[in-house]
DSSP file (Angstrom, degrees, kcal/mol; ACC not computed):
  #  RESIDUE AA STRUCTURE BP1 BP2  ACC     N-H-->O    O-->H-N    N-H-->O    O-->H-N    TCO  KAPPA ALPHA  PHI   PSI    X-CA   Y-CA   Z-CA
    1    1 A M              0   0    0      0, 0.0     2,-0.6     0, 0.0   118,-0.1   0.000 360.0 360.0 360.0 133.0  107.4  101.1  145.7
    2    2 A T        -     0   0    0      4,-0.0   118,-2.4     3,-0.0   119,-0.5  -0.872 360.0-150.4-105.0 122.2  106.8   99.9  142.2
    3    3 A D     >  -     0   0    0     -2,-0.6     4,-2.4   116,-0.2     5,-0.2  -0.469  27.4-106.6 -89.3 166.5  109.1   97.3  140.7
    4    4 A F  H  > S+     0   0    0      1,-0.2     4,-2.1     2,-0.2     5,-0.2   0.890 115.4  46.3 -56.5 -48.9  110.0   96.9  137.1
    5    5 A H  H  > S+     0   0    0      1,-0.2     4,-2.6     2,-0.2    -1,-0.2   0.932 113.8  46.7 -67.2 -46.5  107.9   93.8  136.4
    6    6 A T  H  > S+     0   0    0      1,-0.2     4,-2.3     2,-0.2    -1,-0.2   0.895 110.4  54.1 -63.0 -40.8  104.8   95.0  138.1
    7    7 A Y  H  X S+     0   0    0     -4,-2.4     4,-1.6     1,-0.2    -1,-0.2   0.940 113.4  41.3 -58.5 -48.7  105.0   98.4  136.4
    8    8 A H  H  X S+     0   0    0     -4,-2.1     4,-2.4     2,-0.2    -2,-0.2   0.851 111.3  55.6 -72.1 -34.8  105.2   96.8  132.9
    9    9 A L  H  X S+     0   0    0     -4,-2.6     4,-2.3     1,-0.2    -1,-0.2   0.922 108.0  49.9 -61.2 -42.5  102.5   94.2  133.7
   10   10 A N  H  X S+     0   0    0     -4,-2.3     4,-2.4     1,-0.2    -1,-0.2   0.877 109.5  51.5 -63.8 -37.7  100.1   96.9  134.7
   11   11 A L  H  X S+     0   0    0     -4,-1.6     4,-2.6     2,-0.2    67,-0.3   0.890 108.7  50.8 -67.3 -38.8  100.9   98.8  131.4
   12   12 A L  H  X S+     0   0    0     -4,-2.4     4,-2.5     2,-0.2    -2,-0.2   0.946 112.3  46.7 -62.0 -46.8  100.2   95.6  129.4
   13   13 A K  H  X S+     0   0    0     -4,-2.3     4,-2.7     1,-0.2    -2,-0.2   0.911 112.4  49.8 -61.1 -44.0   96.9   95.2  131.1
   14   14 A L  H  X S+     0   0    0     -4,-2.4     4,-2.3     2,-0.2    -1,-0.2   0.914 110.4  50.2 -61.2 -44.7   96.0   98.8  130.6
   15   15 A A  H  X S+     0   0    0     -4,-2.6     4,-2.7     2,-0.2    -2,-0.2   0.938 111.8  48.1 -60.0 -47.1   96.9   98.7  126.9
   16   16 A Y  H  X S+     0   0    0     -4,-2.5     4,-2.4     1,-0.2    -2,-0.2   0.939 112.0  49.0 -58.9 -48.4   94.7   95.6  126.5
   17   17 A N  H  < S+     0   0    0     -4,-2.7     4,-0.4     1,-0.2    -1,-0.2   0.851 112.9  48.3 -62.8 -34.2   91.8   97.2  128.3
   18   18 A N  H >< S+     0   0    0     -4,-2.3     3,-0.9    -5,-0.2    -1,-0.2   0.912 111.4  50.2 -69.7 -42.8   92.1  100.3  126.2
   19   19 A L  H >< S+     0   0    0     -4,-2.7     3,-2.0     1,-0.2     6,-0.3   0.891 102.2  59.0 -63.9 -41.6   92.3   98.3  123.0
   20   20 A I  T 3< S+     0   0    0     -4,-2.4    -1,-0.2     1,-0.3    -2,-0.2   0.635 101.0  57.5 -69.5 -10.1   89.2   96.2  123.6
   21   21 A T  T <  S+     0   0    0     -3,-0.9    -1,-0.3    -4,-0.4    -2,-0.2   0.470  99.2  76.0 -93.1  -2.0   87.1   99.4  123.9
   22   22 A Q  S X> S-     0   0    0     -3,-2.0     4,-1.3    -4,-0.2     3,-1.0  -0.775  88.0 -68.5-112.5 150.9   88.0  100.5  120.4
   23   23 A P  T 34 S+     0   0    0      0, 0.0    -2,-0.1     0, 0.0    -1,-0.0  -0.528 114.1  24.4 -65.1 142.4   87.0   99.5  116.9
   24   24 A P  T >4 S+     0   0    0      0, 0.0     3,-1.2     0, 0.0     7,-0.2  -0.991 125.2  51.8 -89.2  -0.1   87.6   97.0  115.4
   25   25 A F  T <4 S+     0   0    0     -3,-1.0     5,-0.1    -6,-0.3    -5,-0.1   0.722 108.0  51.1 -75.3 -21.4   88.1   95.2  118.7
   26   26 A N  T 3< S+     0   0    0     -4,-1.3    -1,-0.3    -7,-0.1    -6,-0.1   0.345  80.7 118.8 -96.3   7.5   84.7   96.2  120.3
   27   27 A D    X   -     0   0    0     -3,-1.2     3,-1.2    -5,-0.3    -5,-0.0  -0.584  64.0-141.1 -73.5 127.3   82.7   95.1  117.2
   28   28 A P  T 3  S+     0   0    0      0, 0.0    -1,-0.2     0, 0.0     2,-0.1   0.805 105.2  48.7 -59.0 -27.9   80.2   92.4  118.1
   29   29 A A  T 3  S+     0   0    0     -3,-0.0    -2,-0.1     2,-0.0    -3,-0.1  -0.335  85.5 175.3-106.0  49.6   81.0   90.8  114.8
   30   30 A I    <   -     0   0    0     -3,-1.2    -5,-0.1    -2,-0.1     2,-0.1  -0.254  29.3-120.6 -57.3 137.2   84.8   91.0  115.2
   31   31 A N     >  -     0   0    0     -7,-0.2     4,-2.4     1,-0.1     5,-0.2  -0.346  22.7-106.6 -79.8 167.0   86.7   89.3  112.4
   32   32 A S  H  > S+     0   0    0      1,-0.2     4,-2.2     2,-0.2     5,-0.1   0.810 116.3  54.6 -65.3 -32.8   89.1   86.4  113.0
   33   33 A V  H  > S+     0   0    0      2,-0.2     4,-1.8     1,-0.2    -1,-0.2   0.929 112.4  42.6 -68.7 -44.2   92.3   88.4  112.4
   34   34 A D  H  > S+     0   0    0      2,-0.2     4,-2.0     1,-0.2    -2,-0.2   0.883 114.1  51.6 -68.8 -39.0   91.3   91.1  115.0
   35   35 A A  H  X S+     0   0    0     -4,-2.4     4,-2.3     1,-0.2    -2,-0.2   0.901 108.7  51.8 -64.0 -40.3   90.1   88.4  117.5
   36   36 A E  H  X S+     0   0    0     -4,-2.2     4,-2.6     2,-0.2     5,-0.2   0.900 106.1  54.5 -62.6 -40.8   93.4   86.5  117.1
   37   37 A F  H  X S+     0   0    0     -4,-1.8     4,-2.1     1,-0.2    -1,-0.2   0.934 110.1  46.2 -58.3 -46.7   95.3   89.8  117.8
   38   38 A L  H  X S+     0   0    0     -4,-2.0     4,-2.6     2,-0.2    -1,-0.2   0.894 111.2  52.4 -64.0 -40.5   93.4   90.2  121.1
   39   39 A E  H  X S+     0   0    0     -4,-2.3     4,-2.3     1,-0.2    -1,-0.2   0.911 110.6  47.5 -60.7 -43.0   94.0   86.5  122.0
   40   40 A Q  H  X S+     0   0    0     -4,-2.6     4,-2.0     2,-0.2    -1,-0.2   0.864 110.9  51.5 -66.9 -35.9   97.7   86.9  121.4
   41   41 A F  H  X S+     0   0    0     -4,-2.1     4,-2.1    -5,-0.2    -2,-0.2   0.924 110.5  48.5 -66.7 -43.6   97.8   90.1  123.5
   42   42 A A  H  X S+     0   0    0     -4,-2.6     4,-2.2     1,-0.2    -2,-0.2   0.899 111.2  50.3 -62.7 -40.0   96.0   88.3  126.3
   43   43 A A  H  X S+     0   0    0     -4,-2.3     4,-2.7     1,-0.2    -1,-0.2   0.855 107.5  55.1 -66.5 -34.2   98.5   85.4  126.1
   44   44 A L  H  X S+     0   0    0     -4,-2.0     4,-2.5     2,-0.2    -2,-0.2   0.916 107.9  48.3 -62.5 -44.1  101.3   87.9  126.2
   45   45 A I  H  X S+     0   0    0     -4,-2.1     4,-2.5     2,-0.2    -2,-0.2   0.933 112.8  47.9 -62.2 -45.8  100.0   89.3  129.4
   46   46 A S  H  X S+     0   0    0     -4,-2.2     4,-1.6     1,-0.2    -2,-0.2   0.916 113.1  48.2 -61.8 -43.8   99.6   85.8  130.9
   47   47 A G  H  <>S+     0   0    0     -4,-2.7     5,-2.9     1,-0.2    -1,-0.2   0.870 110.4  51.2 -63.8 -37.5  103.1   84.9  129.8
   48   48 A F  H ><5S+     0   0    0     -4,-2.5     3,-1.4     1,-0.2    -2,-0.2   0.906 107.3  53.8 -67.6 -40.9  104.6   88.1  131.2
   49   49 A E  H 3<5S+     0   0    0     -4,-2.5    -1,-0.2     1,-0.3    -2,-0.2   0.881 111.6  45.7 -56.5 -38.3  102.9   87.4  134.5
   50   50 A Q  T 3<5S-     0   0    0     -4,-1.6    -1,-0.3    -5,-0.2    -2,-0.2   0.358 113.1-119.3 -89.1   4.3  104.5   84.0  134.6
   51   51 A H  T < 5 +     0   0    0     -3,-1.4    -3,-0.2     1,-0.2    -2,-0.1   0.870  46.5 179.2  59.3  38.6  108.0   85.4  133.6
   52   52 A E    > < -     0   0    0     -5,-2.9     3,-1.2     1,-0.1     4,-0.2  -0.508  30.5-136.4 -72.7 138.6  108.0   83.3  130.4
   53   53 A P  T >  S+     0   0    0      0, 0.0     3,-0.7     0, 0.0     4,-0.4   0.753  97.4  64.1 -70.2 -22.5  111.1   83.9  128.3
   54   54 A W  T 3> S+     0   0    0      1,-0.2     4,-2.3     2,-0.1     5,-0.2   0.602  78.1  86.7 -75.5 -11.3  109.2   84.1  125.0
   55   55 A V  H <> S+     0   0    0     -3,-1.2     4,-2.9     1,-0.2    -1,-0.2   0.803  81.7  57.7 -64.4 -29.5  107.3   87.2  125.9
   56   56 A Y  H <> S+     0   0    0     -3,-0.7     4,-2.0    -4,-0.2    -1,-0.2   0.936 111.5  40.1 -70.6 -43.3  110.0   89.6  124.7
   57   57 A E  H  > S+     0   0    0     -4,-0.4     4,-2.3    -3,-0.2    -2,-0.2   0.930 119.1  47.0 -67.7 -43.6  110.0   88.3  121.1
   58   58 A E  H  X S+     0   0    0     -4,-2.3     4,-2.6     1,-0.2    -2,-0.2   0.887 111.0  52.1 -65.9 -38.6  106.2   87.9  121.1
   59   59 A G  H  X S+     0   0    0     -4,-2.9     4,-2.6    -5,-0.2     5,-0.2   0.909 109.1  50.1 -63.0 -42.0  105.8   91.4  122.5
   60   60 A Q  H  X S+     0   0    0     -4,-2.0     4,-2.1    -5,-0.2    -2,-0.2   0.924 112.7  46.8 -60.6 -45.5  108.0   92.9  119.9
   61   61 A N  H  X S+     0   0    0     -4,-2.3     4,-2.2     2,-0.2    -2,-0.2   0.906 113.3  49.1 -63.2 -41.9  106.0   91.1  117.1
   62   62 A L  H  X S+     0   0    0     -4,-2.6     4,-2.3     2,-0.2    -2,-0.2   0.918 112.5  46.0 -67.5 -43.9  102.7   92.1  118.6
   63   63 A L  H  X S+     0   0    0     -4,-2.6     4,-2.2     2,-0.2    -1,-0.2   0.881 112.3  51.3 -68.4 -36.6  103.6   95.8  119.0
   64   64 A T  H  X S+     0   0    0     -4,-2.1     4,-2.0    -5,-0.2    -1,-0.2   0.899 110.5  49.3 -63.4 -41.2  105.1   95.9  115.5
   65   65 A R  H  X S+     0   0    0     -4,-2.2     4,-3.3     2,-0.2     5,-0.5   0.894 108.1  54.3 -64.3 -40.3  101.8   94.4  114.2
   66   66 A L  H  X S+     0   0    0     -4,-2.3     4,-2.5     1,-0.2     7,-0.3   0.934 108.5  48.6 -58.8 -47.0   99.8   97.0  116.1
   67   67 A V  H  < S+     0   0    0     -4,-2.2    -1,-0.2     1,-0.2    -2,-0.2   0.908 118.7  39.6 -61.1 -42.1  101.8   99.8  114.4
   68   68 A R  H  < S+     0   0    0     -4,-2.0    -2,-0.2    -5,-0.1    -1,-0.2   0.917 127.6  28.9 -75.5 -44.2  101.3   98.3  111.0
   69   69 A A  H  < S+     0   0    0     -4,-3.3    -3,-0.2     1,-0.2    -2,-0.2   0.763 133.8  25.3 -91.3 -27.5   97.7   97.1  111.3
   70   70 A Y    ><  +     0   0    0     -4,-2.5     3,-2.5    -5,-0.5     4,-0.4  -0.367  63.7 155.3-135.6  55.5   96.2   99.5  113.7
   71   71 A P  G >  S+     0   0    0      0, 0.0     3,-0.9     0, 0.0     4,-0.4   0.789  73.1  64.3 -57.1 -28.4   98.2  102.7  113.6
   72   72 A Q  G 3  S+     0   0    0      1,-0.2     3,-0.1     2,-0.1    -5,-0.1   0.615 104.7  47.0 -70.4 -11.2   95.2  104.7  114.9
   73   73 A L  G X  S+     0   0    0     -3,-2.5     3,-2.1    -7,-0.3    -1,-0.2   0.434  79.7  97.3-109.6  -1.1   95.4  102.8  118.2
   74   74 A V  G X  S+     0   0    0     -3,-0.9     3,-2.0    -4,-0.4    -2,-0.1   0.853  75.5  65.4 -57.1 -36.4   99.2  103.0  118.9
   75   75 A H  G 3  S+     0   0    0     -4,-0.4    -1,-0.3     1,-0.3     4,-0.1   0.650  90.6  66.3 -63.5 -14.3   98.6  106.0  121.2
   76   76 A L  G <  S+     0   0    0     -3,-2.1     2,-0.5     2,-0.1    -1,-0.3   0.530  89.7  77.3 -84.5  -5.5   96.7  103.6  123.6
   77   77 A V  S <  S-     0   0    0     -3,-2.0     5,-0.1    -4,-0.2   -65,-0.1  -0.914  89.9-114.4-109.4 126.3   99.9  101.7  124.3
   78   78 A A    >>  -     0   0    0     -2,-0.5     3,-1.4   -67,-0.3     4,-0.6  -0.274  16.6-130.2 -59.9 139.6  102.4  103.1  126.7
   79   79 A R  H >> S+     0   0    0      1,-0.3     4,-1.7     2,-0.2     3,-0.7   0.793 103.7  73.7 -60.0 -29.5  105.7  104.0  125.1
   80   80 A D  H 3> S+     0   0    0      1,-0.3     4,-2.8     2,-0.2    -1,-0.3   0.843  91.0  57.4 -54.5 -35.1  107.4  102.0  127.9
   81   81 A L  H <> S+     0   0    0     -3,-1.4     4,-2.3     2,-0.2    -1,-0.3   0.846 101.5  54.2 -69.3 -33.7  106.3   98.8  126.2
   82   82 A F  H <X S+     0   0    0     -3,-0.7     4,-1.5    -4,-0.6    -1,-0.2   0.912 113.4  43.2 -63.9 -40.7  108.0   99.7  123.0
   83   83 A W  H  < S+     0   0    0     -4,-1.7    -2,-0.2     2,-0.2    -1,-0.2   0.921 111.4  54.9 -69.1 -43.2  111.2  100.1  125.0
   84   84 A L  H  < S+     0   0    0     -4,-2.8    -2,-0.2     1,-0.2    -1,-0.2   0.921 115.2  37.6 -55.4 -48.0  110.6   97.0  127.0
   85   85 A F  H  < S+     0   0    0     -4,-2.3    -1,-0.2     1,-0.2   -25,-0.2   0.718  92.6 175.2 -84.2 -20.5  110.2   94.8  124.0
   86   86 A G    ><  +     0   0    0     -4,-1.5     3,-2.2    -5,-0.2    -1,-0.2  -0.061  35.2  82.9  60.8-151.1  113.0   96.5  122.0
   87   87 A G  G >  S+     0   0    0      1,-0.3     3,-1.6     2,-0.2     4,-0.3  -0.248 112.4   2.2  54.8-128.5  114.1   95.4  118.6
   88   88 A D  G >  S+     0   0    0      1,-0.3     3,-1.3     2,-0.2    -1,-0.3   0.734 124.6  71.3 -62.6 -23.1  111.9   96.6  115.8
   89   89 A C  G X  S+     0   0    0     -3,-2.2     3,-1.7     1,-0.3    -1,-0.3   0.817  86.1  66.4 -62.8 -28.6  109.8   98.5  118.3
   90   90 A L  G X  S+     0   0    0     -3,-1.6     3,-1.6     1,-0.3    -1,-0.3   0.733  85.1  71.0 -67.8 -20.9  112.7  100.9  118.8
   91   91 A H  G <  S+     0   0    0     -3,-1.3    -1,-0.3    -4,-0.3    -2,-0.2   0.684  94.7  56.1 -66.0 -15.6  112.2  102.1  115.2
   92   92 A H  G <  S+     0   0    0     -3,-1.7    -1,-0.3    -4,-0.3    -2,-0.2   0.157  96.2  80.6-102.1  17.3  109.0  103.8  116.4
   93   93 A M  S <  S-     0   0    0     -3,-1.6     2,-0.1   -11,-0.1     0, 0.0  -0.976  78.7-121.7-126.2 137.2  110.7  105.8  119.1
   94   94 A P     >  -     0   0    0      0, 0.0     4,-2.1     0, 0.0     3,-0.4  -0.375  30.0-111.5 -72.3 157.1  112.6  109.1  118.7
   95   95 A D  H  > S+     0   0    0      1,-0.2     4,-2.3     2,-0.2     5,-0.1   0.851 116.3  56.8 -57.5 -37.5  116.3  109.2  119.8
   96   96 A E  H  > S+     0   0    0      2,-0.2     4,-1.7     1,-0.2    -1,-0.2   0.893 107.8  47.3 -64.1 -39.4  115.5  111.5  122.8
   97   97 A E  H  > S+     0   0    0     -3,-0.4     4,-2.3     2,-0.2     5,-0.2   0.908 110.4  51.8 -68.0 -42.6  113.0  109.0  124.2
   98   98 A I  H  X S+     0   0    0     -4,-2.1     4,-2.1     1,-0.2    -2,-0.2   0.888 107.4  53.8 -60.2 -39.6  115.4  106.2  123.8
   99   99 A A  H  X S+     0   0    0     -4,-2.3     4,-2.0     2,-0.2    -1,-0.2   0.891 108.4  49.3 -63.5 -40.0  118.1  108.2  125.7
  100  100 A L  H  X S+     0   0    0     -4,-1.7     4,-2.0     2,-0.2    -2,-0.2   0.915 111.3  47.7 -66.2 -42.2  115.7  108.7  128.6
  101  101 A F  H  X S+     0   0    0     -4,-2.3     4,-2.4     1,-0.2    -2,-0.2   0.861 109.4  55.1 -67.2 -33.3  114.8  105.0  128.8
  102  102 A S  H  X S+     0   0    0     -4,-2.1     4,-2.4    -5,-0.2    -1,-0.2   0.924 107.2  49.4 -62.0 -44.2  118.5  104.2  128.6
  103  103 A K  H  X S+     0   0    0     -4,-2.0     4,-2.4     2,-0.2    -2,-0.2   0.896 110.2  51.7 -61.8 -40.1  119.1  106.4  131.6
  104  104 A L  H  X S+     0   0    0     -4,-2.0     4,-2.2     1,-0.2    -2,-0.2   0.920 110.4  47.7 -63.5 -43.9  116.3  104.7  133.5
  105  105 A D  H  X S+     0   0    0     -4,-2.4     4,-2.6     2,-0.2    -2,-0.2   0.897 110.9  51.9 -63.5 -40.0  117.7  101.3  132.8
  106  106 A E  H  X S+     0   0    0     -4,-2.4     4,-2.6     2,-0.2    -2,-0.2   0.920 109.4  49.6 -61.9 -44.7  121.2  102.4  133.9
  107  107 A A  H  X S+     0   0    0     -4,-2.4     4,-2.1     1,-0.2    -1,-0.2   0.907 112.5  47.8 -61.0 -42.7  119.8  103.8  137.2
  108  108 A R  H  X S+     0   0    0     -4,-2.2     4,-2.3     2,-0.2    -2,-0.2   0.908 112.0  49.2 -65.1 -42.1  117.9  100.5  137.8
  109  109 A A  H  X S+     0   0    0     -4,-2.6     4,-2.7     1,-0.2    -2,-0.2   0.895 110.3  51.1 -65.4 -39.7  121.1   98.4  137.0
  110  110 A N  H  X S+     0   0    0     -4,-2.6     4,-1.8     2,-0.2    -1,-0.2   0.908 110.1  49.2 -63.5 -41.9  123.2  100.6  139.3
  111  111 A A  H  <>S+     0   0    0     -4,-2.1     5,-3.0     2,-0.2     4,-0.3   0.917 112.0  48.5 -63.4 -43.8  120.7  100.1  142.1
  112  112 A E  H ><5S+     0   0    0     -4,-2.3     3,-1.2     1,-0.2    -2,-0.2   0.919 110.5  51.4 -62.8 -43.6  120.6   96.3  141.6
  113  113 A R  H 3<5S+     0   0    0     -4,-2.7    -1,-0.2     1,-0.3    -2,-0.2   0.863 113.9  44.0 -60.4 -35.8  124.4   96.1  141.5
  114  114 A N  T 3<5S-     0   0    0     -4,-1.8    -1,-0.3    -5,-0.2    -2,-0.2   0.379 112.6-118.0 -92.6   4.1  124.7   98.0  144.8
  115  115 A G  T < 5 +     0   0    0     -3,-1.2    -3,-0.2    -4,-0.3    -4,-0.1   0.788  65.9 145.3  67.3  26.1  121.9   96.0  146.4
  116  116 A E      < -     0   0    0     -5,-3.0    -1,-0.2    -6,-0.2    -2,-0.1  -0.682  55.4-105.3 -96.8 149.4  119.8   99.2  146.8
  117  117 A P        -     0   0    0      0, 0.0     2,-0.4     0, 0.0    -1,-0.1  -0.392  35.0-158.1 -66.8 152.2  116.0   99.3  146.5
  118  118 A F        -     0   0    0     -2,-0.0     2,-0.9    -7,-0.0  -114,-0.1  -0.963  13.4-156.4-139.8 120.6  114.7  100.9  143.3
  119  119 A D     >  -     0   0    0     -2,-0.4     4,-2.3     1,-0.2     5,-0.3  -0.831  11.5-168.2 -95.3 101.2  111.3  102.4  142.8
  120  120 A Y  H  > S+     0   0    0   -118,-2.4     4,-2.5    -2,-0.9     5,-0.2   0.908  83.5  47.3 -59.5 -47.1  110.9  102.1  139.0
  121  121 A L  H  > S+     0   0    0   -119,-0.5     4,-2.7     1,-0.2    -1,-0.2   0.915 111.8  50.1 -64.8 -43.9  107.8  104.4  138.8
  122  122 A A  H  > S+     0   0    0      1,-0.2     4,-2.0     2,-0.2    -1,-0.2   0.913 114.1  44.7 -62.4 -42.8  109.4  107.2  141.0
  123  123 A E  H  X S+     0   0    0     -4,-2.3     4,-2.3     2,-0.2    -1,-0.2   0.884 112.7  51.2 -70.1 -37.5  112.6  107.2  138.9
  124  124 A R  H  X S+     0   0    0     -4,-2.5     4,-2.6    -5,-0.3     5,-0.2   0.926 110.4  49.2 -64.2 -43.6  110.7  107.1  135.7
  125  125 A T  H  X S+     0   0    0     -4,-2.7     4,-1.5     1,-0.2    -2,-0.2   0.895 111.0  50.8 -61.0 -40.9  108.6  110.1  136.8
  126  126 A R  H  < S+     0   0    0     -4,-2.0    -2,-0.2    -5,-0.2    -1,-0.2   0.921 115.2  41.5 -63.5 -44.7  111.7  112.0  137.8
  127  127 A L  H  < S+     0   0    0     -4,-2.3    -2,-0.2     1,-0.2    -1,-0.2   0.886 119.7  41.2 -71.5 -39.9  113.5  111.4  134.5
  128  128 A F  H  <        0   0    0     -4,-2.6    -1,-0.2    -5,-0.2    -2,-0.2   0.631 360.0 360.0 -89.3 -14.0  110.5  112.0  132.2
  129  129 A N     <        0   0    0     -4,-1.5    -1,-0.2    -5,-0.2    -2,-0.2   0.443 360.0 360.0-109.1 360.0  108.9  115.0  133.9
């Protein structure tokens, strides 16, 4: 069973690992702006692992920066992370996708309210496929 936090932590790590294999991030002479972006992404992952409260605002800022500065790499980041961080990230999601993520959040909240186990990945797969 996959919980909400573990699912999103894995997506963050996957996004980071995908990004570091692509230009400009895989350039041996990476410039300071690109290196700083990767450092901030790594710090976001660490903060998310530790359940730090600042990660949601920082995640929103980082994904918005990704869209603006590296639009060719946006496809390497799971859409779930745009939903997770919300705010300005939602401007990059179609209404239909937002509606599906809303249903997923409602199902998770209902399970929590009723004290029932909830497999985030299984429910997401059911709704999105």
